N, C-alpha and C positions, 0 to 999 in steps of 0.2 A: 776368226778371221776379222780383220778390220780394214776399212778403206777410207782414205782421206777424201776431202771434197774436190780436190783437183787430182786428176789421174797422173801417175808417174810413168815416164817412159821406161822400158826395160833396160837393164844395165848393159854396158859394152861387153861384148863377148871376148875382147882382147884385154888381158890383164897385164899390167905393168909389173916389172920386178920391184918388189918393195924395197930391196936393198939398194937400188940405184936411184930411186925417186926421193927427192928431197921434200920433206913435209913443210908446207907453208904455214905460217902462223894463223891462228883462228881469226875469223872475221869479227871485228868488234861490233858490227851492226847486227842486231837481232831481227829475225824475220817476224813480220806481223801477219795475223790472220786476215784472210780475204774478207771483204765486206759480206755480211750475211752468213759467214761460216758458223757452224754449230760449236757450242762450248766444249763438248766432249766427243770422243770417238764413238761411232756406232758399231757395235759388235754384233755379228750375225753368224748363223750356222744352219745347216740343214742335213737331214739324214740321206735323202735320195740324191739331189744334185743342186748345184749353185750355178746360175747363168748370169754373166756380167754383160750388160748392154752399154758399152763405152760411149756410143754415139748419143744415146738418149739419157746417159748418166743414171741407169737403173740397174738394180741387182734383183734377180728373181730367185726365190728360195722354194724348193719343193720337198715335201715330205718331212713332217715333224720339224718345221722351221722354227727358229728362235731368234729374237732380236732383243738386245740390251742397250739402253741408252739412259745415262744418269740413273735414276731410281725406277726406271720403267723396264718391265720384263714382259715380252709378248711371245705367245706360242700359238701356232696355227698350222693347218695342213699346207697352206700356200700363202706366202708373203712376198710382196715386192716393195722395194724401197726406191723412191724417186728423189735423188739427191739434188735435182734441179729445183724442186719445190719444197724440199725438206719434209716430205710426207712419207708415211708408211701405210700400206694397205694390206689387210689380213683377211683371210677367208677360211671358214670351217670346211671340214671334209665333206665331199659329196659321194653318193653312190653312183652306179652306172647310169641311172636314170636322171642324174642331175639334182637329186634331192639331197638337202643337207642332212648329214647324219652325225656331225661333230661340231663342236663349238671352238671359237677363238677365245683364248684365255689372256686377259690383260691384267697386269698387276702394277700398281704404282704406290710405293710405300705400304701402308696398311690397307689400302683400298684394292679390291680385286673383283672382277666380274667376268662373265662369259657372254659372248655375243655371236651372232651368226657371221657377220662380217663387219669391218670397221675401217675407217681412214683416220689417221692422226697426224697432225703437223707438229714436228719437233720444235719448231721455232715459236709458233704462236701458242702452242700447248692446247689447241682446240681440236675437237674430234667429232666424227659422225659415226653412229653405231646403229645396227639393226638387230632386233630381237635380243634385247638385253636380259640377262639373269644375274642379279647381284644380291649380296647379303650385307645389310647394315645393322650390326648388333643382332637383335632377335628378329629383325624384319627381313623378309625376302621380297624383292621387287622384280617384276617382269615388265618389259617395255617394248613396244613395236618399233618406234623411231626415237632416237636419243641424240641429243647434242650436248657436248661438253665444252665449257668455257675455260679460260686461262686460270680461273680460280678453283678448278676441279669440280665445279657444280655441274649437276646433270639435269637436263630438261627433257622430260619424257612425254610422249604422246601415246595414248592407248596403253595406260599403265595398269598393272594389277599388283596390289599391295596385300601381303599376307604374312603370317607367322607360321604357317604350316609347311613343314619340310618334306612332305610327300612329293613324289615326282609329278603327280597331278594334284594340286592343292585341293583340299576339301572345301575351303572357303577362301574368298579374297574380296578386297574392296576395289571395284573397277572405277578408275578415274580417267577422265578425258585428258587431264593435264596433271603432271606431277613434277616436283623439283626436289632434288636431293642436295642438301648442304652437308658435306662430309663431317662426321663427328659432331653434328649439331642437331639437325632435324630433317624430317620429310614433310613437305607441304604439298597438298593436293587440292585440286579444284573440284567441280561437281563430281560426286562419287556415289556409287550404289553398292550395297552389300550383296554378294553373290554366294550362295551356299549350294554345293554340289551342282554347279553350273546353272542354277536356277536363280534369276534375279529376285530379290525380296523388296518389300516396300521400304526397307531401310535406306533412306536417301539423305545425304548431307550436302550443303552448298560448298563447303570447304572444310579442311581439317589439317591438323599437323600432329606429327608423332615424333617424340624425341629419339635421338640416336645416342645411346649411352653405352660406353664400355665399363662404366662404373655408375654407382647411384648418383642421381642428381635431384635437386629440389624441384618441387612442382605441386600443382593443385590436385587434390583428391576429389573426384566427382562424387556427389552424394547419390543415394538411391531415393526414389520417391514412391509415394503410395498414400493410402488412406486407412486410418484407424477410426472406426465408428465411435470409439470411446474417447479418442484424443484428437481426432481431426486429421486433415491432410498433413503430410510430413515430408521432410527431407532428412535422411539419415546418413551418418558416416561420411559427411562431407568435411573437407578441411584442407590441410597443407602438409606436404612431406618435406622434411628438412634433412638434406644430406650435408651435414656440417663438414665432415672429412671422412677419411677411410676408416675411422675408428668409432664414430658416433653418428647415428641416424635417429630421427625422431618423427613422430606423427602427432598432429593436433587435429582432432576430429570433433564434430558436434552433431546433435540431433535437434530438430525444432518441429513443433506441432502447432497447428493453427488454433487449438483450444487451450494453449498455455503450457503444455509440457515441454521440457527441453533437457538436453544433456550435453556434457562437455567431458572429453577424455583425451588424455595424452599418453603416448607410449614412447619410451626412449630405449634404444638398444645400443650397447657398446661392447667392443671387443678389441683388446690389444694383445696380440699373440705373446705368449710366455709371461704375461703380466696379470691380466684380469679380464673378465667378461661378465655380462649380465643384462638385465632389462628392468625397467621401472615403468609401471602402469598406474596412472591416477585417473579416477572416474568420479564424476558427480552427476546425479540425475535428480531432476525435479519432475515428478509424475503427478498429473492432475487428472483423476478419473471422474468423469461426470456421472456414470452409472455405478456408483460405489455400492458394494455389498458388505456383508460381514467379513469376507475374506479380502476385500478390496477397499482400502481406505480412500477418502476423497482426495487427500494430498499425501504424498510420500517424498521426503527429502532424504536421499541416500548418497553415500560416498563409499569408495572402496580403493584400497591400496594394495598393489602386488609388486614386490621387489625381490629379485633373485640376483645374487652377486657371488662370484667365485674368484678366488685369487689363486694363480698358479703356484704350486708348491716350490718351484724353482725361483720365483720372483724375489721372495724374501725368506731365505732359509731360517728354520726354527720359529717362523711366525706364520700364523694362519688367520684369515678373516673370511667370514662367509655370512650370507644373509638369506633368509627365507621368510618373507613377510606376506601374510594374507590377513588383512584386517579391514573392517568396514562396518557399516550399520547392518542390523539383522536382516533387513528386507532388500538389501542391495542385490544380492545374487538371485533372490526369489523373484523380484520384479523385472530385472534387467538382463539376466544371463540367458544364453541359449545353449550353454554347455550342460549336458546331462549329468556329469559328475558334480558340477558346481550346484546344480539345482537341488540335489538330494543331500548335499553336505550341510550338516547343522553344527559342526565343530570346526572352528578356525584356529589354527596354531601358527605362531610366528616365532622366529628366533634370529637374533643377530649376535654373532659370537666372534671374539678376538682372543687369541692365545699366543703366548711367547715363552720359549724356554731360553735360559741364559745361565751364565756362571760356569764354573769348572765342571766339565762333563755334562753340561746342560742340567745341572742339579736343581735349579730353581724353575718354577713354573708359575706364570701369571695368566689369568684369563678373566674376561669380562663378558657377560651375557645379558642381553635384553630379551625377555620372553613375554609372550602374549598367548592367552588361551581364552577363547570366546565361544559361548553356546548361543546360537542364533534363535533357539526356541525359548529357553528360559531368560535370555538376554543377560546372563551372567558373564562378567569379564574379569579375568585375573591378569595382572601385569607385574613383572619384576623389572624395576627401573632404578639401577641395574643390579646384577648379581656379580660380585667381585670375588675372585678366588686367588689365593697365593699358597703355594705348596713347596715343600722341600723334600726331595727324594730320600729314601731310607738311608740312614747313616749307620755304619757298623764300627763303633769306636774301639772294640776289643778284638777285631778280626786280625789274625796273624798275617804278616806279610809273606812268610814262607811256611808252607805246610809240608812236613816230612812224614811220610807213612800215613797209616790210617789213624785219624784223630780219635782220642779218647772221648767218652761221653761228656766229661766236664769241659774238654776243649771245644766240642761242638756247641756247647751252650754259649761260650764266648764268641766263637766264629759267627754264629747265627744271630746273636743278640744285636738288635738295632732299634732305631726309633725314627719317626718322621713327623713332620708338622704340616698341618693344613689350616688355613684361616679363610673364613667366608664373611662377606658382608652383603646383606640383602635389603631391598626396599620393595615391598609388595603392596599392591592395591587390589582390593576385591570390591566390586561394585556392579551396578547395572550399566549397560552401554548408554542409556539415556542420562545418567548422572556423571559420566566420565569427566566432563569438563566443567565441574562445579567445585566451589570451595569446600563443600561437604566431603568430596572425595579425598582432597588433600588432608583433611583432618583425620580420616580413617586410615591413612597410610601406615603400614607396619614396617619397622626396620630394626636391624640389630646386627651384631657381629658375633661370630662363634670361632672358637679356637679348639683344635683337637690335636693331642699328642699321644699316639699309641706306642707303647714299648712292648717288644715281643722277642721271643727266641724259639728255637725248635731243636729237637734231638730225637734220635732213634732209640727206641726202647724195645727190649725183647725181640730184636732183629726185624720184626715185621710191622711195628707200630711207630707212628710219629706223634710225639708229645709236644704240644705248643702252648706254653704259658704266656700270658699277656696281661698288661695293665694299661687301662685307657683313662686319660684325663681330658675333660671337656670344660670349657669356660664360655659363658654367655655375657654379652654386654648389651644393655638396652638404655634408651633415653626416656622410655615411658613404661610404666607398670600399671597393673589393674588394681583398683580399689573398689570393694563392694560394701554397701551400707544398707541396713534395714531401716526403712522410713516408717516409723510407727504412725505418723499422721495419716497416711493413706494405705498402710499395710502392704507396701511393695518393696521389692529388693531392687536397688539401683546400683548401676555399674558406672564407674568413672575411670578415665585415663589420667594418671598423675604424671606430670613432667618431672624429670630428674634422673640422673645417671644411676643405674643399679647394675651390679654384676652378680653372677651366680656360677658355681662350679659343681661338677659332678665327676665321679670316678667309680671305676669298678675293676675287678680282677677276674680273670677267666683262665681256664685251662682246658684244652681240647685234646682228644685222643682219636686218631683216625688210622685206618688201614684199608687194604684192598684185598678182597677174596675172589679167587678165580675158580670157577667150576667148569669142567670140560666133559662133554659126553660125545664119544667117538662112535661113528657108524661104519659098518663094513660095506654099506651100500656104496656103489660107485658114483652115484649122483650127489648124495649128501655126505660130506666128509666128517663134519663135527658141528656141535652147537656149544657156544661158550656163554656162560653167565658170569657177569662181573658185578660184584656187590661192593659198594663203598660205604661202610658205616662210619658215622662220626658221633662222638659223645663229648659234650663240653659242660663244664660247671662255670656258672657266672655268679659272683658275689657283689652285692651293691647295698649300701646303707639306705635307711629311710630318710630321704631328703625333705620329707614333710614335717620332720621333727622341729620343734620350736628353736632348737639350738642353731639351726641353719638360717632361720628367718626368711625362708622362701615361700612359706605357706601361712595363711591367716584363717581365722574362723569367722563366720558371719551367720547371723540368724536368718532363717529361710522361710519361716511361717509364723502365724500368730500364736502358735503353741510354744514358740521359743526354741524349736529344733535348730541345731547348728550344724554347719557343714564346712569342711576345709576347702580352701581354693588356693591355687597358685597365683602369686602376683605376676607371673610371667605367662599365664595361660593364653593371652592374646598376642604374645610375642611371635615373631616370625620363625624362631627356632624352638618355640615353647620354652621349656626349662627342665630342671632336674625332676625326675619322676618321684612319685609318692610310693611308699611301701618298701619294706626291707625285702631283698631278694637273695635267695640262695637257690638259684634256678639250674635245673638240669635240662639241657637242650639235647635233642637227639635227631638224627636224620639218617635215612638209608636211601642210597641211590643205586638203582638197578639198571643194567644194560644187557640185552640179549642179542647175540649175533649168530649167524649160521654161515659155515664155510661149505661151498658147493662147487662142483665141477661144471664148466660150461664148454660147449663145443664138442667136436668128435675127433677121435683118433689122435693124430699128432698135434692138432690145433687146440686140444683141450687145455684149459687153464683154470686156476682157482679164482673164485670170486667171493668176497665177503658180502653178505646180505644182512641188513639190520632188521631183526624181527621186532625189537622193542627199543626205540632210541633212548628212552628214559622212563623210569617209573620211580617216583620219589615219594617218601613218607617222612614227615617231620612234625615235631611238636615239642612241648616242654613241660616240666614239673617244678613248681616253686615250693621248696620245703618250708619257707618262712611264712607263706600265706596261711591265714587262720582258717580259710575254707576255699573251696573251688581251686584246688592246687594245680589241676591239670589245665593246660591250654587246649584250644581246639586242635584237632588233628587234620593236617593238610595232606591231601593226596593229589598228585598230578601225573599224567602219563602222556607220552607223545610217540607216535610212530607213523610210518608211511606204508600203506598197503599197495601191493602190486606196482610200486614205484610211481604211482600217480595220485593216490588218495591220501591226503594228509589228515591225520586224526589227532585231536587233542582233547583230553578229558581232565577236568579239575573237580575236586570235591572238598568240601569243608564240613568236618564232622565235630559235633559237640559231644564230649564224653559224659555230660551230666543230663539228668532227667528233667524234663519240663512237665509241670503238673499244675493243677488248679490251686489258686490262692484266694481265700475268702477273707475280706476285711469288712466287717459290718455287713452292709447289704450289697457291696460291690464284689464282683467275682472276676478274676483275671488269671492269666497264665504266667507262671514265674519259673525261674531256674533254681533247682534245689541241689544241695550238696549230696546227691546220690548218683552213683555211676550207672550208666546204661549197661555196662558189662555185667554188673551184678543183678540188676533188675530185669533186663530184657535180653541178656546174652548176646549183645552186639557191641562192636567197637565204639560206636557213637551214633548220634542222631544227625542225619543229613540236614544241615541248615542252609546249604547253598552249593551250587555247582554249575558247571556248564559243559556242553559238548560242542565241538566245532569240527566240521568236515569241510574240506575244500579240495578242489582239483582243477587242473587246467589241461584240456585235451586238445591235441592236434595230430595230424597224420604222422609226424616224425616220431611220436611215441610208439607207434605200432610197426615201425620198420626194424627189421633185424639187422644186426651187424652195422649199426649206425656209426658213422665216423663224424668227428667234429667238423663243422663247416665254418672255418674262421671267416669273419666279415670285417670289413674296414670299420673304423670308428665312425659312429653316426655324427652328422653335423651338429654343432652346438645349437643351431637354429631349431633342429628337431627336438633336442632336449628341452629347450625353453618353450617350445610350442608343440607338444606331442599330439595335440588334437588336430593339427594341420597335416598329419602324415597318414596316408592310407597305404597299407602294405598289401599289394596285390600278389606277392610271391607265395603267401601261405594260403592253401586251398580252403581250410576252415580252422576255426578255433572256438573252443567252448570252455567257459569258466563257470564253475558251480560253487556256491558257498552256502552252507547250512549251519545255523547256530541255535542251540537250545540252552536257555538259562532257567535255573530253578532257585527259588529262595523261600525259606521257611524259618524266619528268625524266631517266631513264637508258635502259635497254633495254626494260623492260616498260611497256606502255601500259595505262592504266585509263580507263574511260569510264563515265559515268552519264547517265541520261535521266530526266526527269520530265514528266509530262503531267497537268495539273489542269484541271478544267472545273466550272463552276457556272452556275446560271441559274434562271429561273423562267418560268412560263407562266400567263397569266390565261385560264382556260378560258371563263369568262364574266366579267361585270363584278364578280361576287362570289366567284368561285372562282379561287384561285391555287395552283399547285403549284411548289415549289422543290426543287432538287437540288444536291448538292455531292459531287464525287467526283474520281477520278484513276486513273492506271495506274502500278503499280510494275513497271518494266522488269527490275529485278533478280530479284524473286520471281515475275514474270510473273503478276500478279494485280491486281485492283482495290485501290486504297489506301482510306483512310478514306472512307466513303460515308454520306451521310444524305439523307433525303427529308423535305420539309415540305409539308403541305397546310393551307391556310387558307380558311375560308369565312366571308364576311360575311353574317350572318343578321339584318341590320337592327339590332335591339336586342340580339341575341346574337352571339357569335362562336365559331367552331369551329376548332381547330388539332390537327394530328397530326404528330408528329415520329418518324421511324423510322430507326434505324441497323441495317441488316439483318445485318451480319456483322462479325467482328473483335473486338478486345478490348473495345470500347465497345458491343457489341450491346445494344440497348434500344429501347423505344418509349414515347411519352408522348402521351396523348390527353386533351383537355380541351374542354368546352363550357361557356360561362359567359355571364352577362349583361355587356354592355359597360360599363354604368354603374359608377362607382366606389362608389356607395351600396350596390349589391347585388353587389359584387365577390366575395363569398363564396358567392353562389348559383351553384354550378358543379358539374359532374360531371367527376371526374378519374380517369384510370387510367394508371398508370405501371409499367413493368417495366424495371428497370435491369440493367446488365451484371453486377452482383454479386447480382442477385435470380434465384433458380433456379426460381421458380414457373412455371406454364404461361402461355402467351400468353393 
């Protein structure tokens, strides 16, 4: 229903005959609005009744009343509109005692709030409100008395500001005065922090909080404290840059009064269906006054982390990805608080690009930058870059039309094919302290390799597959190795000689393989059958001796004062090495075993068959070189893998030497040497165990012990969680336990060495809001616990509590924090930290 500002008289009850009345032409003069009239109609409605007071120009609305004017929507239990003053008055619902039990709801554009009662002038756009409740972004604001101006700003007395959405907030900031500037900020006067209705000593003379529907730039407040070894500090202060919807960045810094400082920047970017990632750069200058053997006086460290992903749909047939973790050896050790980073001693990075093109995407090009760094030995290996070009397998003799079953000679032509692959590498191997020196560039190794394999296959004797092949490889280098015996000081000297050199190698092979099935059936209703699958492969490989002088790839050099000479390859320091020495007529063999069981699960009509893997794989492989003058057998490799009870992964590897090791006496020296005598003949065993390992691992949680489990599909995790997994605490899983045990054994000569490691980590949800996590292990060498840490997390609805404790060892420290979960009040927190380099009391 709508009503104009001047009331209209009711129409005449006598109607004229329209056929006899002549229509007058329309008035050329347009009516103008009365002074003070509203720009739009006021629409109103009510569920119970509507009362019109024509004398006082008022409309009274009772029961679920609504009023709409321009972009304003008003809902209340009772509303009256005064057209004489262009004002609307609204009141919440009352009970029989006159107490308010309902709110008035006011909405204007994107802004909406609830009040007990209000008055609003349509013309001046000003209003007066009582007992306000409104939400601005993550903020929830309560106010006793409120005034609104024509710019939609709100002025509140007796305000309570919070981010807790409980009906009765667990905490709030009580302010005598507060101003809301929509979509911009909240400004408040003298204010006091109140927790569980108890005022705290937390008092501020004024404050402001941004209202953001999306990220905005702003200052990042630092934390403060004292480190006895580095002085008073301000940490993690800086600035947040919200460049646009796709790119955000943080620039933070640390500063200590005794000279230490740090600077680090993080950039996150995400463009849907195109790419996403983050880049983190850190530099730390640590100055430790109380330096020890483990703690140097000064440490200058940097670290780079870059993760980049490209959506597969962005550029079809093209991929690009980056996983970079690189820095100085002490960077994580001195500056990280992440338990996984602290115990990491191997840093690996990769930046890769690949593209397929041509007819049927036949051609493939890729480029890779690789980095491998050991933070203990300080060794660093770089590939800058590694380029690859390949052509898919080509079948030049394949018939276009195949009629009937092909003959054996037709299969040879149909399956005959060749392919090409070429690689170029530039490698650097050095120490991290020498990385940016001229010496490192001089030791760079580079080269190009080409490989063209020709092969075919055919069925023979119905059950066997015969595959002959010829392989051709070529190597290009711009540096070769030259060794000279210097008689003046009796030393062997090695030089790198500039100049292009090429080398080629080739071999021919033929392999024969088949698959044998063994089935043992049971009459038992539970176990139906056990199947054993054996895949034996035998191959012959023939290769000439490329150390022969006719090839020119090897040279001889004197190695001692007695004139003994030794052959060496001029390509031995090449990135792809070179052709091998020694003629080969090698027989390679391998046997792959797989054991499965078929059993029935369920009862009666619900029974169904299920395959259970008893032994996922058990492999044996080795070789025999007919052309070798001695030690013709290679080592025998055994490896097995299985999963026990669906939870325990077991992997066993063994390396057996078939030859006897015995004492060798030369003059007065005595040593252990390998002799051309088989262990099988002398000791009745396959070989001598020279190395091996056993690995056991399992991950346990309640879901593993539930019967008739059904898959529980979940939505895809946010990319932010993938990029920052340590920021996510999963309270949905009651408990989780991961155990890893590894045993390594090595006996290359007479003395045997072994090592063991046992690591465990997990977490327990004591209640739906309490979670305790732990990470530890056992050092069998030192017979003590290895790096150990405990984490406690408590979900306090609108607050969160966390405690991290490293009880002993080099990284002994604790970190306690309790803070508001909302990003708006992220600096409202209490933090206490004692680091491994801080000597103060707990």
